[in-house]
Structure formats: structure tokens, C-alpha cells
N, C-alpha and C positions, 0 to 999 in steps of 0.2 A: 234397500241399498244394494243388496246382493243381486237382485234382478237387473239393476242398472249395470253393475259390473259385468255380469255374464253376457248381457245384451251387447255391450261395447266390444267384448271379446269376439262375439259372432260377427259384428260389423267389421272388425279388424281382419279376421281370417277369411271372410267371404271372397274377396278378390282373388285369393289363391286358387279358386276353383272356377273362375269365370273370366274376369278381365286379365288376370295374370300380371297386371301392372297397375300403377297408381298415377299414370299420366293419361289424361283424357283430352280429346280434341272437342272443344265446345265453341261453336260459332266462329270457326276458323282460327281459334287460339288454343295453344297447348297449355293445359293446366296441370301442374305437377303437385299432387296431394301427398306425396310420399312422406314429407316432414310432418304434416298434420296427422297422417296415418300413424306414424311412429309415436307421436305425442299422445294420441288417443289410447294407445296400448299402455303407456306408462300410467296414465290416469286410471284406467280400469284395473291394472295389476296392483297399483297402490291401494285402491279401494278394496280389492279382494283380500290383500294381505292384511290391511288394517282390520277388516272384519274378522279374519281368521284369529288375529290376536285378541280382539274384543270378545269373540265367542268362547275361546278357550279359557278366558279369565272371567267369564260372566258370574261364576259362583265364588270367585276369589279364594280358590282352594290353596291350602298349604298341606304338605305331606310330612308325616312324622318320621319316615325313613325312606330309604331308597327302594324298598320292596313296594311300598304303597305308590310311590311315584312311578315305578315300573308298571304296576297294574293300570294306573291312569293312562299312561302312554299307550299301553297295549290296547285298551278299550278305544282310544281315539283312532289308532291305526287300524283296528278291526272294522271301523266304519269306512275307512278310506281304501284299503288295499285290495279286497276281493274284486270290486268293480274296476279298480285300477289295473289289476292283472288281466281282466277281460279286455280292457282297452289296450293294454300293452301288447297283447297277442295280435290285435288288429293293426296296431302301429308297426309292429315288426314286419308284417306283410306289406303295409303301405310304403314303408321306407326301405324295404329289402334289407332289414337288419337281421342277419342270421349268424352273427359272431356270438358264440356262447358266452364269451367273457363279457362282452358288452351287454348281452341280455341279462346275465346274472347281476351286473352292476345296477341295471334298472329294476330287476326283481327286488333287490335289497333296498331300493330307493336311494342309492348313493351316487346317482348320476351327476350331481353337482359337486360332490366331494372329489370324485375321480374324473371330472371333466378334463379333457385334453384335446389336442388336435386329432389324435387317433380314436378317442372315445367321446364324441360330442353327444350331449343330451338330446333326446328326441324332442321335436317341437311340441309344445303344449304340456307334455307329460313331465317336463323338467320341473313344473310347478309342484308336483307331488314330492319330488326330492327336496325342494325348498321347504315345504311345510313339514316334512319329516325332521329336518334339522332344527327348525324353529320349535316344533313341539317337544323334541328331545331336550333342547336347552331349557325350555320353559319348565318341564318336569323336573330337571336336575336343579335348577335355580330356585325352585319353590319347596325344596326339602327343608323343613324347619330346623333340623339339627346343624345344617351348614350355616356358619356365621356370614354376616354381610360382607366382611372383608374377603372371605374365601370365595363368595359368589362373584364379587367384583373381579377378583384375580382369575377365576375360571373364565368369565366373560372376556376379559382383556386378553388372556392367553389364547382363547379361541379366535378372536379377531386378528391378533398378531399372526398366528399360524396360518390363518386363512389368507391374509394379505401376502405373506411370504410365499405361500404355495401358489396363489394365483398370479403373483407378479414375477417371481423368479423361477419357480419350479414348473409353472404352467400345468398344474394338475388339479386346479380347483376353479370353480366358476365364480366370477365376481358378483353375480346376481345375489349370492348369499349375503353380501354386504349391502348391495344397492337397496334391497327391500327390508333391511333390518329395522330401520327407524319407523316405517309404517306399522310393522308388526308390534314393535315396542309401544308405539303410540296407541294402538288398539288395546293392548294390555292395560296401559295407564288410564285410558278412557273408561274402560270397564271398572277398574279399581276405584277411581275417584269420581265417577259419574260426571266426566268433564263436559258432556253435552248439556248438562243441566246447570253448569256454572254460569254465573252472570256475565263474566268476561267473554266466554265462548258465545253466549247468546247475542251479545253486542257485536262481537266480531262477525257473526253470521249475517248481520244486516248489511255490512259493507263487503262481505266476501265475494258476491257475484262480480262486482267490479274489479276486486283485487284478483280474482281468478283470471279474468280476461287479460289483465295487465301481465300477470305472471306467464300465462299461456303465450302471449305475444312476445315476451322477452325470451322464452324458450325457443320459439320459432325463429326469432332474429338471431339468437345465439347459434342455433344449428345451421342457419343459412350463411352466416358470416364466417364461421370457423370450420364449416363442413365436417362437423363432428356430431355424433348423437348426443342427446341430452344427458346420457349416463356419465359423460365426461365432466359434467358440472353438477356435483352432488348437492350444492346449495339450491340451485334453481330446480333441480329434479324433486327434491323433498318439499320445497315450497309448492310446486305444482301438484304433487300427490296429496298433500294435506289440505290445500285449498279446495281440491276437487272433492275430497271426503266431506268437508264441511258444506260445500255446495249441494252435494247429493243428499246429505242428512236433512238440510232445510227443505229441499225439494220433496223428499220422501214424506216429511211431516205434513206438507201441504197436500200432496197427491193422495195419501192414504186416508184422508178424511172422507173420501168417496168409498163406500162399502164395497161396491162391485169391483172397482179398480183395485182396491186393497186385496180382495180375494184373488184376483188374477195375478197380482204381483207376488202374493204369498205362494201361489202355485209355481211360478217361475223360479222364485227363490228356493223352493223345496227341490226343484229339478236341477238347480244350478250346477251341482257337482257332476251329475250325469251328462248335462249339456256340455260341460267343459271336457269331459272324457270322450264323448262319442260324436261330437259335431263334425270333426274331420273325417272319420271313417264313413259316416253317413253321406256327407257331401261328396267324398271321393267316389263312393259307389254310385251315387245318383248322377254325377257328372259322367262317369264311365258308361253308365247305362244310356244316358242321353246321346252320347257321341257314338258308341259302338252298336247299341241295339236299335236306337231310333234314328241314327245317322243325322243328328242335329248338330250343326256347326255354328249356328247363329248365336253369338255370345249373349245377346239380349234375351233370347228364349231360354238359354241355359241359366242365366242369372235369375230370371223370373221363376224358373222351376226350383232352383236352390232356395229361393226366398219363400215362395208361396206353398211349395210342396215339402221342401227340405226342412225348413224350420219347424213346422208342425210335427213332422216325422221325428225330428231330433227331440223335441219336447215330449212327444208321446212315448218314444222308446225310453227316454230317461225316466219319465214318471213310472212306467211299468217296472223297469229294472230296480229303481230305488224302492218302490212300494213292496215288491216281492222280497227284496233283500231285507228291508226293515221288518217285514212281517214274518219271514221264515228263516232267513239266513243269519241275521245278527243275533237272534235269540240263542243260536247254537254256541255263540261266543260268550255272551254275557247278557245281563238284564239291562236294556238301554235306559230304563227309567231311574237307575241308580246314579247318584251324583259321581261316584268314583268307580 
């Protein structure tokens, strides 16, 4: 499932480095794929956020006190942030971000909390800020000593403050709310083994058709109202959850093939590295094609980004993740420990 999510992200970002547009001229007709392009992003992000919630709760941990919760959070962030900092340095160059205040906001992973017109989050890397907030809330709300009433109050207070800040003060990013339900859904799916429930299994049988209907409704809604699907929370969440269920069923079918299963596991292992480094690698490859080899044909550039760039992205990600897992992360903690 993670391999599907990251592959969709790659397909979404690829045109930024070749066609630069989502309007294509085919057989004398102009085809605008921008709305489909945007909906594919919501599907993939919903899937990745759902998996993040499912994976962090796979052991269904509770913490006796805030110190234990803090250690758990630190270990999770120790897996994310070192490679994130390497990617952040590359992104600062790519997007000419040399404002030290903005850099420090990204270094702390608070780019969505302090998002504003003056300090907008970097493309792609905003996801790390999203996961930091969700992981922090998960750790806090799983402290055993905090009563259920207080946990509900904390969560409600956070949502209200976030809504006020993003709506009236313009200093927070609404994506923290947009993807909260998929993250919560992943947590609940891991806690209750929802995918093994009879109701979910029956729903999976009709879900492909249901997903097509929901996707079509989202497309029509965007087209008629000229607004992105984020403005319709109900349709957006139906789209994301139906896509999660669709990919779950598809994954069970595909992974019965041992060779395909091994390939998908490799892509899934590299997913975080692919997410962090695909833009810098494509940026460098495009610049090299245009400046060094003087290639301006968009089709040749696209072929290079796909057939040379994607294997390079996967290879670089695999090497960096393997080296960090083998040598870097052991300096922080024992990765085989549950907490």
C-alpha cells in the first residue's frame, strides 16, 4: 500500500519537471487533466497518512507517564529528521529559501503550525511537519494517566485553536485538519483490526464501483464550483477512505505473487527516501539535460526523468536509508525495541 502511495506522488510531481502543465493537445483536442491530477494527490496523501496512523499504532502502545511518551516520540522522530534535514538543505537551494527564520521553522518541523503568507511551507516537506504534529498528539493522548475526558478536551482544544488560527489569524495550515481523519482512521484500523472485520470485507467487494462514483462526484464538484475538493470535507474523506480500501484489496491480490511482493516491499522500504529526494534529483537531472546536453525536447526530458530519474531516486533512497538504518540510527537508540 505504501508503494502505491509513493508511486502516485511521483506521478503527481513529474509534470513539474517536464511538461510544466496539465493541459495536453491530443488529436487536435485540448485535454485538461488538472482536476484529475489534483484528485490523485488527495488519494495518495490520504493513503500515506492513513498508513502513518496505522503503523504508529501497530503495537497498540500506552504510556505510563509523559517521560515514556516523550521517549517514544523521540525515537519516531529520530527515524524521520536526519534524512529530512539533508533533504531540507537541498530544498533551501532549490527554492532559494535563505531566510533564517523560515529555515528554523522548518528545522523544528513547525512549518504547518506557523504557516502564513510570509512563511509558506516548502512543497513536499510540509508533510513532515504534518506527521510531527500527529505523532506528538498520538504520544500525548496515549498517556495512561490522562483520563478520557481530558484527552477529549485536549483534542477538542487543539482543533478549535487550529481552526481559529487558520481561519482568522492566518498563521496555521488547514491541512492539519484536512488529513486528521485518515490518520485517526489508520490508528483505529490498527487497534481494532478493521480490515479483518466482516463488514469491511463485504464493503471491499463493492468498493471499486463506489470509489469510481465518489471520484466522479469529486470531479464534477470541482468542475461545477471551480473549487478544490478540500472545500468539501465530506466528499474528500469519502474519496480518501474508499481509495485506502481499494488499494488494500488490490495489495492482497497482487502480493500473492512472490516476486512482485518482494519488489513492492523494496519500494515501500524506500518510500520515505523517495518522498524526500525525488524533487532534488529530478531538478538536477532536468538542469543537466537542458544546460549540459542542451536538450529542449520535452518528450526526451520526460523519458529521461522516468527511465533514468526514477531508478536513480530509488537507488539513492535505498542507499541512504540502508546506511542510516545500519550506522546512523543505532547512535540514537536500539531500533528493535518497541518503545
